[in-house]
N, CA, C and O atoms as a GROMACS GRO file, in nm:
protein
  556
    1UNK      N    1 -12.804  -0.496 -22.353
    1UNK     CA    2 -12.714  -0.408 -22.281
    1UNK      C    3 -12.701  -0.280 -22.354
    1UNK      O    4 -12.670  -0.279 -22.474
    2UNK      N    5 -12.724  -0.169 -22.286
    2UNK     CA    6 -12.716  -0.045 -22.358
    2UNK      C    7 -12.576   0.013 -22.346
    2UNK      O    8 -12.542   0.099 -22.428
    3UNK      N    9 -12.496  -0.023 -22.256
    3UNK     CA   10 -12.362   0.027 -22.251
    3UNK      C   11 -12.274  -0.082 -22.199
    3UNK      O   12 -12.318  -0.170 -22.126
    4UNK      N   13 -12.144  -0.076 -22.237
    4UNK     CA   14 -12.052  -0.186 -22.189
    4UNK      C   15 -12.018  -0.159 -22.040
    4UNK      O   16 -12.002  -0.046 -21.992
    5UNK      N   17 -12.008  -0.273 -21.975
    5UNK     CA   18 -11.960  -0.266 -21.834
    5UNK      C   19 -11.812  -0.285 -21.835
    5UNK      O   20 -11.763  -0.378 -21.898
    6UNK      N   21 -11.741  -0.204 -21.770
    6UNK     CA   22 -11.588  -0.221 -21.771
    6UNK      C   23 -11.523  -0.182 -21.637
    6UNK      O   24 -11.554  -0.085 -21.569
    7UNK      N   25 -11.432  -0.266 -21.611
    7UNK     CA   26 -11.338  -0.244 -21.502
    7UNK      C   27 -11.203  -0.255 -21.558
    7UNK      O   28 -11.168  -0.365 -21.601
    8UNK      N   29 -11.127  -0.159 -21.564
    8UNK     CA   30 -10.991  -0.170 -21.621
    8UNK      C   31 -10.888  -0.127 -21.515
    8UNK      O   32 -10.884  -0.012 -21.471
    9UNK      N   33 -10.810  -0.219 -21.478
    9UNK     CA   34 -10.694  -0.187 -21.384
    9UNK      C   35 -10.600  -0.102 -21.456
    9UNK      O   36 -10.541  -0.017 -21.389
   10UNK      N   37 -10.574  -0.110 -21.581
   10UNK     CA   38 -10.485  -0.034 -21.666
   10UNK      C   39 -10.516  -0.068 -21.808
   10UNK      O   40 -10.594  -0.159 -21.836
   11UNK      N   41 -10.455   0.004 -21.898
   11UNK     CA   42 -10.482  -0.012 -22.037
   11UNK      C   43 -10.395  -0.134 -22.086
   11UNK      O   44 -10.298  -0.119 -22.161
   12UNK      N   45 -10.433  -0.246 -22.040
   12UNK     CA   46 -10.350  -0.372 -22.074
   12UNK      C   47 -10.398  -0.442 -22.194
   12UNK      O   48 -10.323  -0.512 -22.261
   13UNK      N   49 -10.528  -0.423 -22.222
   13UNK     CA   50 -10.588  -0.522 -22.319
   13UNK      C   51 -10.627  -0.460 -22.456
   13UNK      O   52 -10.712  -0.515 -22.525
   14UNK      N   53 -10.566  -0.344 -22.496
   14UNK     CA   54 -10.606  -0.279 -22.615
   14UNK      C   55 -10.581  -0.369 -22.737
   14UNK      O   56 -10.667  -0.386 -22.824
   15UNK      N   57 -10.453  -0.429 -22.739
   15UNK     CA   58 -10.421  -0.526 -22.848
   15UNK      C   59 -10.295  -0.598 -22.806
   15UNK      O   60 -10.218  -0.549 -22.724
   16UNK      N   61 -10.273  -0.717 -22.866
   16UNK     CA   62 -10.157  -0.790 -22.844
   16UNK      C   63 -10.043  -0.742 -22.939
   16UNK      O   64 -10.062  -0.730 -23.060
   17UNK      N   65  -9.928  -0.718 -22.881
   17UNK     CA   66  -9.823  -0.669 -22.966
   17UNK      C   67  -9.738  -0.784 -23.021
   17UNK      O   68  -9.721  -0.799 -23.142
   18UNK      N   69  -9.684  -0.863 -22.930
   18UNK     CA   70  -9.603  -0.971 -22.975
   18UNK      C   71  -9.634  -1.094 -22.891
   18UNK      O   72  -9.638  -1.084 -22.768
   19UNK      N   73  -9.655  -1.209 -22.951
   19UNK     CA   74  -9.689  -1.327 -22.883
   19UNK      C   75  -9.568  -1.406 -22.838
   19UNK      O   76  -9.462  -1.398 -22.901
   20UNK      N   77  -9.580  -1.479 -22.732
   20UNK     CA   78  -9.467  -1.569 -22.687
   20UNK      C   79  -9.450  -1.543 -22.537
   20UNK      O   80  -9.494  -1.442 -22.482
   21UNK      N   81  -9.381  -1.643 -22.472
   21UNK     CA   82  -9.357  -1.638 -22.335
   21UNK      C   83  -9.240  -1.731 -22.303
   21UNK      O   84  -9.196  -1.809 -22.387
   22UNK      N   85  -9.189  -1.720 -22.177
   22UNK     CA   86  -9.072  -1.799 -22.142
   22UNK      C   87  -9.107  -1.947 -22.136
   22UNK      O   88  -9.024  -2.030 -22.173
   23UNK      N   89  -9.232  -1.986 -22.087
   23UNK     CA   90  -9.269  -2.124 -22.082
   23UNK      C   91  -9.323  -2.167 -22.225
   23UNK      O   92  -9.376  -2.084 -22.298
   24UNK      N   93  -9.309  -2.291 -22.260
   24UNK     CA   94  -9.367  -2.330 -22.387
   24UNK      C   95  -9.516  -2.315 -22.388
   24UNK      O   96  -9.572  -2.274 -22.490
   25UNK      N   97  -9.586  -2.346 -22.274
   25UNK     CA   98  -9.724  -2.336 -22.266
   25UNK      C   99  -9.767  -2.292 -22.122
   25UNK      O  100  -9.800  -2.375 -22.037
   26UNK      N  101  -9.766  -2.160 -22.099
   26UNK     CA  102  -9.804  -2.125 -21.961
   26UNK      C  103  -9.955  -2.104 -21.944
   26UNK      O  104  -9.997  -2.053 -21.840
   27UNK      N  105 -10.035  -2.141 -22.038
   27UNK     CA  106 -10.180  -2.112 -22.032
   27UNK      C  107 -10.252  -2.190 -21.920
   27UNK      O  108 -10.342  -2.137 -21.854
   28UNK      N  109 -10.211  -2.317 -21.898
   28UNK     CA  110 -10.287  -2.394 -21.794
   28UNK      C  111 -10.270  -2.330 -21.661
   28UNK      O  112 -10.369  -2.308 -21.591
   29UNK      N  113 -10.147  -2.298 -21.620
   29UNK     CA  114 -10.116  -2.245 -21.488
   29UNK      C  115 -10.183  -2.102 -21.475
   29UNK      O  116 -10.241  -2.069 -21.372
   30UNK      N  117 -10.173  -2.023 -21.580
   30UNK     CA  118 -10.229  -1.888 -21.585
   30UNK      C  119 -10.381  -1.895 -21.576
   30UNK      O  120 -10.441  -1.820 -21.499
   31UNK      N  121 -10.447  -1.987 -21.656
   31UNK     CA  122 -10.593  -2.001 -21.650
   31UNK      C  123 -10.632  -2.048 -21.507
   31UNK      O  124 -10.732  -1.998 -21.455
   32UNK      N  125 -10.565  -2.134 -21.445
   32UNK     CA  126 -10.602  -2.178 -21.316
   32UNK      C  127 -10.592  -2.058 -21.214
   32UNK      O  128 -10.673  -2.048 -21.122
   33UNK      N  129 -10.498  -1.973 -21.230
   33UNK     CA  130 -10.484  -1.856 -21.140
   33UNK      C  131 -10.598  -1.763 -21.165
   33UNK      O  132 -10.655  -1.707 -21.071
   34UNK      N  133 -10.631  -1.745 -21.289
   34UNK     CA  134 -10.753  -1.654 -21.329
   34UNK      C  135 -10.879  -1.708 -21.268
   34UNK      O  136 -10.959  -1.635 -21.208
   35UNK      N  137 -10.896  -1.838 -21.284
   35UNK     CA  138 -11.023  -1.904 -21.230
   35UNK      C  139 -11.035  -1.885 -21.079
   35UNK      O  140 -11.143  -1.857 -21.028
   36UNK      N  141 -10.922  -1.899 -21.007
   36UNK     CA  142 -10.921  -1.887 -20.864
   36UNK      C  143 -10.950  -1.740 -20.820
   36UNK      O  144 -11.021  -1.712 -20.723
   37UNK      N  145 -10.890  -1.649 -20.897
   37UNK     CA  146 -10.907  -1.500 -20.870
   37UNK      C  147 -11.051  -1.464 -20.899
   37UNK      O  148 -11.114  -1.391 -20.823
   38UNK      N  149 -11.102  -1.514 -21.005
   38UNK     CA  150 -11.247  -1.482 -21.041
   38UNK      C  151 -11.348  -1.535 -20.937
   38UNK      O  152 -11.451  -1.474 -20.908
   39UNK      N  153 -11.312  -1.652 -20.881
   39UNK     CA  154 -11.402  -1.709 -20.781
   39UNK      C  155 -11.411  -1.612 -20.653
   39UNK      O  156 -11.514  -1.601 -20.588
   40UNK      N  157 -11.296  -1.546 -20.624
   40UNK     CA  158 -11.294  -1.446 -20.513
   40UNK      C  159 -11.378  -1.332 -20.550
   40UNK      O  160 -11.458  -1.286 -20.468
   41UNK      N  161 -11.365  -1.279 -20.676
   41UNK     CA  162 -11.446  -1.172 -20.715
   41UNK      C  163 -11.594  -1.206 -20.719
   41UNK      O  164 -11.678  -1.128 -20.675
   42UNK      N  165 -11.626  -1.329 -20.776
   42UNK     CA  166 -11.770  -1.376 -20.776
   42UNK      C  167 -11.830  -1.380 -20.645
   42UNK      O  168 -11.950  -1.356 -20.630
   43UNK      N  169 -11.746  -1.413 -20.539
   43UNK     CA  170 -11.796  -1.419 -20.403
   43UNK      C  171 -11.809  -1.285 -20.339
   43UNK      O  172 -11.846  -1.277 -20.222
   44UNK      N  173 -11.780  -1.176 -20.412
   44UNK     CA  174 -11.792  -1.044 -20.358
   44UNK      C  175 -11.682  -1.003 -20.263
   44UNK      O  176 -11.698  -0.909 -20.185
   45UNK      N  177 -11.569  -1.073 -20.268
   45UNK     CA  178 -11.462  -1.040 -20.181
   45UNK      C  179 -11.355  -0.956 -20.255
   45UNK      O  180 -11.242  -0.997 -20.281
   46UNK      N  181 -11.402  -0.836 -20.284
   46UNK     CA  182 -11.321  -0.748 -20.370
   46UNK      C  183 -11.189  -0.702 -20.316
   46UNK      O  184 -11.091  -0.690 -20.390
   47UNK      N  185 -11.186  -0.675 -20.185
   47UNK     CA  186 -11.060  -0.639 -20.121
   47UNK      C  187 -10.961  -0.758 -20.126
   47UNK      O  188 -10.842  -0.740 -20.149
   48UNK      N  189 -11.014  -0.877 -20.105
   48UNK     CA  190 -10.924  -0.993 -20.115
   48UNK      C  191 -10.876  -1.024 -20.258
   48UNK      O  192 -10.767  -1.078 -20.280
   49UNK      N  193 -10.961  -0.988 -20.354
   49UNK     CA  194 -10.912  -1.008 -20.488
   49UNK      C  195 -10.801  -0.913 -20.523
   49UNK      O  196 -10.711  -0.945 -20.601
   50UNK      N  197 -10.807  -0.795 -20.464
   50UNK     CA  198 -10.695  -0.696 -20.487
   50UNK      C  199 -10.571  -0.743 -20.417
   50UNK      O  200 -10.461  -0.730 -20.471
   51UNK      N  201 -10.587  -0.800 -20.293
   51UNK     CA  202 -10.473  -0.859 -20.229
   51UNK      C  203 -10.402  -0.973 -20.301
   51UNK      O  204 -10.281  -0.992 -20.292
   52UNK      N  205 -10.484  -1.046 -20.373
   52UNK     CA  206 -10.434  -1.156 -20.450
   52UNK      C  207 -10.387  -1.121 -20.592
   52UNK      O  208 -10.340  -1.209 -20.663
   53UNK      N  209 -10.399  -0.996 -20.634
   53UNK     CA  210 -10.364  -0.951 -20.764
   53UNK      C  211 -10.216  -0.937 -20.778
   53UNK      O  212 -10.144  -0.938 -20.678
   54UNK      N  213 -10.167  -0.924 -20.904
   54UNK     CA  214 -10.023  -0.894 -20.932
   54UNK      C  215  -9.980  -0.762 -20.877
   54UNK      O  216 -10.059  -0.670 -20.856
   55UNK      N  217  -9.856  -0.756 -20.853
   55UNK     CA  218  -9.801  -0.624 -20.809
   55UNK      C  219  -9.830  -0.511 -20.910
   55UNK      O  220  -9.857  -0.397 -20.869
   56UNK      N  221  -9.825  -0.541 -21.040
   56UNK     CA  222  -9.851  -0.437 -21.142
   56UNK      C  223  -9.992  -0.388 -21.131
   56UNK      O  224 -10.015  -0.269 -21.151
   57UNK      N  225 -10.084  -0.469 -21.102
   57UNK     CA  226 -10.227  -0.442 -21.084
   57UNK      C  227 -10.236  -0.336 -20.966
   57UNK      O  228 -10.299  -0.231 -20.979
   58UNK      N  229 -10.169  -0.370 -20.854
   58UNK     CA  230 -10.181  -0.285 -20.739
   58UNK      C  231 -10.108  -0.154 -20.757
   58UNK      O  232 -10.139  -0.060 -20.684
   59UNK      N  233 -10.012  -0.141 -20.848
   59UNK     CA  234  -9.950  -0.017 -20.876
   59UNK      C  235 -10.041   0.081 -20.945
   59UNK      O  236 -10.026   0.202 -20.932
   60UNK      N  237 -10.142   0.023 -21.022
   60UNK     CA  238 -10.227   0.111 -21.113
   60UNK      C  239 -10.368   0.140 -21.044
   60UNK      O  240 -10.440   0.228 -21.092
   61UNK      N  241 -10.404   0.072 -20.940
   61UNK     CA  242 -10.529   0.102 -20.874
   61UNK      C  243 -10.519   0.070 -20.722
   61UNK      O  244 -10.471  -0.035 -20.679
   62UNK      N  245 -10.567   0.163 -20.650
   62UNK     CA  246 -10.563   0.136 -20.502
   62UNK      C  247 -10.668   0.039 -20.463
   62UNK      O  248 -10.762   0.017 -20.539
   63UNK      N  249 -10.657  -0.018 -20.349
   63UNK     CA  250 -10.746  -0.123 -20.299
   63UNK      C  251 -10.884  -0.060 -20.293
   63UNK      O  252 -10.980  -0.123 -20.338
   64UNK      N  253 -10.898   0.058 -20.243
   64UNK     CA  254 -11.034   0.119 -20.226
   64UNK      C  255 -11.098   0.155 -20.360
   64UNK      O  256 -11.219   0.143 -20.379
   65UNK      N  257 -11.010   0.200 -20.453
   65UNK     CA  258 -11.057   0.232 -20.590
   65UNK      C  259 -11.108   0.100 -20.656
   65UNK      O  260 -11.213   0.100 -20.721
   66UNK      N  261 -11.035  -0.007 -20.640
   66UNK     CA  262 -11.077  -0.136 -20.696
   66UNK      C  263 -11.205  -0.188 -20.639
   66UNK      O  264 -11.295  -0.237 -20.708
   67UNK      N  265 -11.207  -0.174 -20.508
   67UNK     CA  266 -11.333  -0.227 -20.441
   67UNK      C  267 -11.458  -0.144 -20.489
   67UNK      O  268 -11.564  -0.202 -20.510
   68UNK      N  269 -11.446  -0.020 -20.504
   68UNK     CA  270 -11.554   0.062 -20.557
   68UNK      C  271 -11.585   0.033 -20.700
   68UNK      O  272 -11.702   0.020 -20.735
   69UNK      N  273 -11.485   0.021 -20.786
   69UNK     CA  274 -11.505   0.001 -20.929
   69UNK      C  275 -11.569  -0.131 -20.954
   69UNK      O  276 -11.677  -0.137 -21.014
   70UNK      N  277 -11.506  -0.239 -20.910
   70UNK     CA  278 -11.559  -0.373 -20.928
   70UNK      C  279 -11.695  -0.392 -20.866
   70UNK      O  280 -11.781  -0.461 -20.922
   71UNK      N  281 -11.716  -0.329 -20.748
   71UNK     CA  282 -11.845  -0.333 -20.678
   71UNK      C  283 -11.956  -0.268 -20.761
   71UNK      O  284 -12.068  -0.318 -20.771
   72UNK      N  285 -11.920  -0.154 -20.822
   72UNK     CA  286 -12.019  -0.080 -20.914
   72UNK      C  287 -12.053  -0.168 -21.032
   72UNK      O  288 -12.169  -0.181 -21.070
   73UNK      N  289 -11.948  -0.231 -21.090
   73UNK     CA  290 -11.977  -0.311 -21.211
   73UNK      C  291 -12.060  -0.434 -21.175
   73UNK      O  292 -12.148  -0.473 -21.252
   74UNK      N  293 -12.035  -0.494 -21.063
   74UNK     CA  294 -12.111  -0.611 -21.026
   74UNK      C  295 -12.255  -0.577 -20.986
   74UNK      O  296 -12.343  -0.662 -20.997
   75UNK      N  297 -12.279  -0.452 -20.940
   75UNK     CA  298 -12.410  -0.412 -20.910
   75UNK      C  299 -12.491  -0.395 -21.040
   75UNK      O  300 -12.612  -0.419 -21.044
   76UNK      N  301 -12.421  -0.354 -21.143
   76UNK     CA  302 -12.487  -0.337 -21.275
   76UNK      C  303 -12.512  -0.465 -21.350
   76UNK      O  304 -12.612  -0.483 -21.419
   77UNK      N  305 -12.410  -0.559 -21.334
   77UNK     CA  306 -12.421  -0.684 -21.411
   77UNK      C  307 -12.505  -0.791 -21.333
   77UNK      O  308 -12.568  -0.878 -21.393
   78UNK      N  309 -12.504  -0.782 -21.204
   78UNK     CA  310 -12.566  -0.876 -21.121
   78UNK      C  311 -12.472  -0.995 -21.106
   78UNK      O  312 -12.356  -0.990 -21.148
   79UNK      N  313 -12.523  -1.098 -21.047
   79UNK     CA  314 -12.449  -1.226 -21.014
   79UNK      C  315 -12.417  -1.301 -21.142
   79UNK      O  316 -12.489  -1.294 -21.241
   80UNK      N  317 -12.303  -1.376 -21.136
   80UNK     CA  318 -12.262  -1.460 -21.249
   80UNK      C  319 -12.354  -1.570 -21.272
   80UNK      O  320 -12.389  -1.641 -21.176
   81UNK      N  321 -12.400  -1.593 -21.395
   81UNK     CA  322 -12.473  -1.716 -21.426
   81UNK      C  323 -12.378  -1.823 -21.481
   81UNK      O  324 -12.367  -1.935 -21.431
   82UNK      N  325 -12.307  -1.779 -21.590
   82UNK     CA  326 -12.214  -1.883 -21.655
   82UNK      C  327 -12.088  -1.810 -21.700
   82UNK      O  328 -12.083  -1.688 -21.718
   83UNK      N  329 -11.985  -1.898 -21.715
   83UNK     CA  330 -11.852  -1.844 -21.762
   83UNK      C  331 -11.793  -1.951 -21.842
   83UNK      O  332 -11.770  -2.060 -21.788
   84UNK      N  333 -11.763  -1.931 -21.973
   84UNK     CA  334 -11.701  -2.038 -22.057
   84UNK      C  335 -11.576  -1.976 -22.117
   84UNK      O  336 -11.576  -1.864 -22.167
   85UNK      N  337 -11.466  -2.057 -22.108
   85UNK     CA  338 -11.342  -2.011 -22.165
   85UNK      C  339 -11.356  -2.003 -22.318
   85UNK      O  340 -11.397  -2.098 -22.384
   86UNK      N  341 -11.322  -1.888 -22.370
   86UNK     CA  342 -11.324  -1.876 -22.514
   86UNK      C  343 -11.184  -1.884 -22.571
   86UNK      O  344 -11.167  -1.948 -22.674
   87UNK      N  345 -11.077  -1.818 -22.506
   87UNK     CA  346 -10.947  -1.828 -22.556
   87UNK      C  347 -10.843  -1.798 -22.448
   87UNK      O  348 -10.877  -1.735 -22.348
   88UNK      N  349 -10.719  -1.840 -22.466
   88UNK     CA  350 -10.613  -1.805 -22.366
   88UNK      C  351 -10.491  -1.794 -22.456
   88UNK      O  352 -10.445  -1.894 -22.512
   89UNK      N  353 -10.440  -1.676 -22.468
   89UNK     CA  354 -10.333  -1.636 -22.560
   89UNK      C  355 -10.210  -1.585 -22.481
   89UNK      O  356 -10.217  -1.482 -22.413
   90UNK      N  357 -10.092  -1.663 -22.491
   90UNK     CA  358  -9.973  -1.609 -22.418
   90UNK      C  359  -9.920  -1.488 -22.495
   90UNK      O  360  -9.929  -1.479 -22.618
   91UNK      N  361  -9.866  -1.397 -22.420
   91UNK     CA  362  -9.809  -1.270 -22.472
   91UNK      C  363  -9.683  -1.229 -22.388
   91UNK      O  364  -9.676  -1.250 -22.267
   92UNK      N  365  -9.593  -1.174 -22.455
   92UNK     CA  366  -9.467  -1.122 -22.381
   92UNK      C  367  -9.475  -0.967 -22.375
   92UNK      O  368  -9.433  -0.908 -22.275
   93UNK      N  369  -9.527  -0.903 -22.479
   93UNK     CA  370  -9.537  -0.762 -22.486
   93UNK      C  371  -9.683  -0.722 -22.497
   93UNK      O  372  -9.758  -0.778 -22.577
   94UNK      N  373  -9.723  -0.625 -22.416
   94UNK     CA  374  -9.864  -0.578 -22.427
   94UNK      C  375  -9.850  -0.425 -22.422
   94UNK      O  376  -9.751  -0.374 -22.368
   95UNK      N  377  -9.945  -0.351 -22.476
   95UNK     CA  378  -9.938  -0.202 -22.475
   95UNK      C  379  -9.948  -0.150 -22.339
   95UNK      O  380 -10.034  -0.193 -22.262
   96UNK      N  381  -9.865  -0.060 -22.304
   96UNK     CA  382  -9.875   0.019 -22.176
   96UNK      C  383  -9.822  -0.050 -22.054
   96UNK      O  384  -9.838   0.006 -21.945
   97UNK      N  385  -9.762  -0.165 -22.060
   97UNK     CA  386  -9.712  -0.233 -21.949
   97UNK      C  387  -9.570  -0.290 -21.987
   97UNK      O  388  -9.536  -0.305 -22.104
   98UNK      N  389  -9.490  -0.321 -21.881
   98UNK     CA  390  -9.358  -0.370 -21.912
   98UNK      C  391  -9.366  -0.508 -21.976
   98UNK      O  392  -9.460  -0.583 -21.953
   99UNK      N  393  -9.270  -0.538 -22.051
   99UNK     CA  394  -9.257  -0.680 -22.104
   99UNK      C  395  -9.260  -0.776 -21.988
   99UNK      O  396  -9.211  -0.745 -21.879
  100UNK      N  397  -9.317  -0.887 -22.009
  100UNK     CA  398  -9.322  -0.993 -21.911
  100UNK      C  399  -9.397  -1.111 -21.967
  100UNK      O  400  -9.428  -1.115 -22.086
  101UNK      N  401  -9.426  -1.208 -21.881
  101UNK     CA  402  -9.506  -1.326 -21.918
  101UNK      C  403  -9.652  -1.308 -21.880
  101UNK      O  404  -9.688  -1.312 -21.763
  102UNK      N  405  -9.732  -1.288 -21.979
  102UNK     CA  406  -9.871  -1.265 -21.966
  102UNK      C  407  -9.959  -1.373 -22.038
  102UNK      O  408  -9.909  -1.435 -22.131
  103UNK      N  409 -10.084  -1.396 -22.000
  103UNK     CA  410 -10.170  -1.482 -22.076
  103UNK      C  411 -10.305  -1.403 -22.080
  103UNK      O  412 -10.369  -1.379 -21.978
  104UNK      N  413 -10.342  -1.365 -22.198
  104UNK     CA  414 -10.472  -1.292 -22.217
  104UNK      C  415 -10.586  -1.400 -22.231
  104UNK      O  416 -10.592  -1.477 -22.327
  105UNK      N  417 -10.673  -1.400 -22.133
  105UNK     CA  418 -10.781  -1.502 -22.127
  105UNK      C  419 -10.920  -1.435 -22.146
  105UNK      O  420 -10.957  -1.341 -22.076
  106UNK      N  421 -10.993  -1.489 -22.245
  106UNK     CA  422 -11.124  -1.432 -22.269
  106UNK      C  423 -11.236  -1.538 -22.240
  106UNK      O  424 -11.237  -1.649 -22.292
  107UNK      N  425 -11.327  -1.494 -22.157
  107UNK     CA  426 -11.445  -1.582 -22.124
  107UNK      C  427 -11.570  -1.526 -22.182
  107UNK      O  428 -11.592  -1.404 -22.180
  108UNK      N  429 -11.656  -1.616 -22.236
  108UNK     CA  430 -11.787  -1.577 -22.271
  108UNK      C  431 -11.872  -1.595 -22.144
  108UNK      O  432 -11.884  -1.708 -22.097
  109UNK      N  433 -11.932  -1.492 -22.086
  109UNK     CA  434 -11.993  -1.495 -21.961
  109UNK      C  435 -12.138  -1.444 -21.971
  109UNK      O  436 -12.175  -1.373 -22.065
  110UNK      N  437 -12.218  -1.482 -21.872
  110UNK     CA  438 -12.356  -1.437 -21.856
  110UNK      C  439 -12.375  -1.399 -21.714
  110UNK      O  440 -12.339  -1.472 -21.621
  111UNK      N  441 -12.432  -1.281 -21.698
  111UNK     CA  442 -12.475  -1.234 -21.562
  111UNK      C  443 -12.617  -1.212 -21.556
  111UNK      O  444 -12.681  -1.201 -21.661
  112UNK      N  445 -12.675  -1.205 -21.438
  112UNK     CA  446 -12.818  -1.184 -21.425
  112UNK      C  447 -12.868  -1.065 -21.502
  112UNK      O  448 -12.966  -1.080 -21.574
  113UNK      N  449 -12.808  -0.949 -21.493
  113UNK     CA  450 -12.853  -0.834 -21.556
  113UNK      C  451 -12.781  -0.804 -21.687
  113UNK      O  452 -12.812  -0.707 -21.756
  114UNK      N  453 -12.685  -0.890 -21.722
  114UNK     CA  454 -12.602  -0.875 -21.844
  114UNK      C  455 -12.586  -1.012 -21.905
  114UNK      O  456 -12.481  -1.074 -21.892
  115UNK      N  457 -12.689  -1.059 -21.971
  115UNK     CA  458 -12.688  -1.201 -22.016
  115UNK      C  459 -12.588  -1.240 -22.125
  115UNK      O  460 -12.565  -1.358 -22.147
  116UNK      N  461 -12.527  -1.139 -22.193
  116UNK     CA  462 -12.422  -1.156 -22.288
  116UNK      C  463 -12.306  -1.056 -22.252
  116UNK      O  464 -12.319  -0.934 -22.265
  117UNK      N  465 -12.197  -1.115 -22.206
  117UNK     CA  466 -12.082  -1.036 -22.166
  117UNK      C  467 -11.949  -1.110 -22.197
  117UNK      O  468 -11.944  -1.232 -22.201
  118UNK      N  469 -11.849  -1.036 -22.217
  118UNK     CA  470 -11.714  -1.089 -22.237
  118UNK      C  471 -11.630  -1.040 -22.117
  118UNK      O  472 -11.629  -0.923 -22.081
  119UNK      N  473 -11.562  -1.134 -22.060
  119UNK     CA  474 -11.464  -1.105 -21.953
  119UNK      C  475 -11.327  -1.126 -22.004
  119UNK      O  476 -11.299  -1.231 -22.061
  120UNK      N  477 -11.241  -1.032 -21.988
  120UNK     CA  478 -11.097  -1.055 -22.028
  120UNK      C  479 -11.018  -1.042 -21.904
  120UNK      O  480 -11.024  -0.939 -21.838
  121UNK      N  481 -10.939  -1.147 -21.868
  121UNK     CA  482 -10.859  -1.154 -21.753
  121UNK      C  483 -10.720  -1.176 -21.801
  121UNK      O  484 -10.694  -1.260 -21.886
  122UNK      N  485 -10.630  -1.100 -21.746
  122UNK     CA  486 -10.483  -1.110 -21.784
  122UNK      C  487 -10.394  -1.142 -21.668
  122UNK      O  488 -10.350  -1.051 -21.596
  123UNK      N  489 -10.365  -1.269 -21.646
  123UNK     CA  490 -10.266  -1.298 -21.539
  123UNK      C  491 -10.125  -1.275 -21.605
  123UNK      O  492 -10.101  -1.274 -21.725
  124UNK      N  493 -10.036  -1.257 -21.501
  124UNK     CA  494  -9.893  -1.231 -21.539
  124UNK      C  495  -9.811  -1.311 -21.443
  124UNK      O  496  -9.852  -1.334 -21.330
  125UNK      N  497  -9.695  -1.353 -21.486
  125UNK     CA  498  -9.604  -1.411 -21.391
  125UNK      C  499  -9.530  -1.311 -21.311
  125UNK      O  500  -9.444  -1.240 -21.362
  126UNK      N  501  -9.567  -1.307 -21.181
  126UNK     CA  502  -9.513  -1.205 -21.088
  126UNK      C  503  -9.356  -1.227 -21.056
  126UNK      O  504  -9.298  -1.328 -21.096
  127UNK      N  505  -9.301  -1.139 -20.992
  127UNK     CA  506  -9.157  -1.152 -20.966
  127UNK      C  507  -9.120  -1.282 -20.890
  127UNK      O  508  -9.011  -1.335 -20.908
  128UNK      N  509  -9.211  -1.332 -20.809
  128UNK     CA  510  -9.180  -1.454 -20.726
  128UNK      C  511  -9.214  -1.574 -20.810
  128UNK      O  512  -9.208  -1.685 -20.756
  129UNK      N  513  -9.250  -1.564 -20.938
  129UNK     CA  514  -9.280  -1.682 -21.022
  129UNK      C  515  -9.419  -1.724 -21.021
  129UNK      O  516  -9.449  -1.815 -21.097
  130UNK      N  517  -9.514  -1.670 -20.942
  130UNK     CA  518  -9.642  -1.716 -20.934
  130UNK      C  519  -9.731  -1.631 -21.034
  130UNK      O  520  -9.704  -1.512 -21.054
  131UNK      N  521  -9.832  -1.691 -21.094
  131UNK     CA  522  -9.917  -1.631 -21.184
  131UNK      C  523 -10.028  -1.559 -21.097
  131UNK      O  524 -10.093  -1.618 -21.011
  132UNK      N  525 -10.044  -1.425 -21.129
  132UNK     CA  526 -10.146  -1.344 -21.061
  132UNK      C  527 -10.212  -1.253 -21.166
  132UNK      O  528 -10.153  -1.217 -21.268
  133UNK      N  529 -10.340  -1.218 -21.135
  133UNK     CA  530 -10.408  -1.136 -21.232
  133UNK      C  531 -10.357  -0.991 -21.229
  133UNK      O  532 -10.345  -0.930 -21.122
  134UNK      N  533 -10.326  -0.937 -21.346
  134UNK     CA  534 -10.277  -0.801 -21.367
  134UNK      C  535 -10.374  -0.712 -21.434
  134UNK      O  536 -10.354  -0.591 -21.435
  135UNK      N  537 -10.484  -0.769 -21.492
  135UNK     CA  538 -10.585  -0.686 -21.561
  135UNK      C  539 -10.712  -0.763 -21.572
  135UNK      O  540 -10.715  -0.885 -21.585
  136UNK      N  541 -10.824  -0.679 -21.566
  136UNK     CA  542 -10.965  -0.744 -21.574
  136UNK      C  543 -11.049  -0.637 -21.640
  136UNK      O  544 -11.051  -0.519 -21.605
  137UNK      N  545 -11.122  -0.693 -21.742
  137UNK     CA  546 -11.217  -0.613 -21.815
  137UNK      C  547 -11.353  -0.682 -21.847
  137UNK      O  548 -11.356  -0.796 -21.894
  138UNK      N  549 -11.457  -0.616 -21.823
  138UNK     CA  550 -11.587  -0.673 -21.846
  138UNK      C  551 -11.660  -0.588 -21.953
  138UNK      O  552 -11.677  -0.468 -21.935
  139UNK      N  553 -11.704  -0.651 -22.063
  139UNK     CA  554 -11.778  -0.573 -22.156
  139UNK      C  555 -11.912  -0.644 -22.203
  139UNK      O  556 -11.987  -0.588 -22.283
   0.00000   0.00000   0.00000
């Protein structure tokens, strides 16, 4: 890979500031939400993935901008081959976003045209209590 492939809904993933969340272990629910959302992206349903994203995600990128951005990245990476969970870290404070309940999830992934990639997906607990993706980054 000569250059990183990235889709950033906002500068959510620069570094973890403070760890912790309201639930003792929110990672299982957040990871399930991330997997479900990623399956929509993997199916090429980019507009639907925006519809299913967290309100914070939608505040930072329009649906059409998201569809173009993730479509461009997936054209460069090609289809997903494999995705393995590397880590899932709860966080309450992250740079550039309001305090809340987040889980920063890192996957070791392989795509047709990018055999070694890292996907970082950050679900958050939305105002209605459901976990939804607030950030996505592919490198």
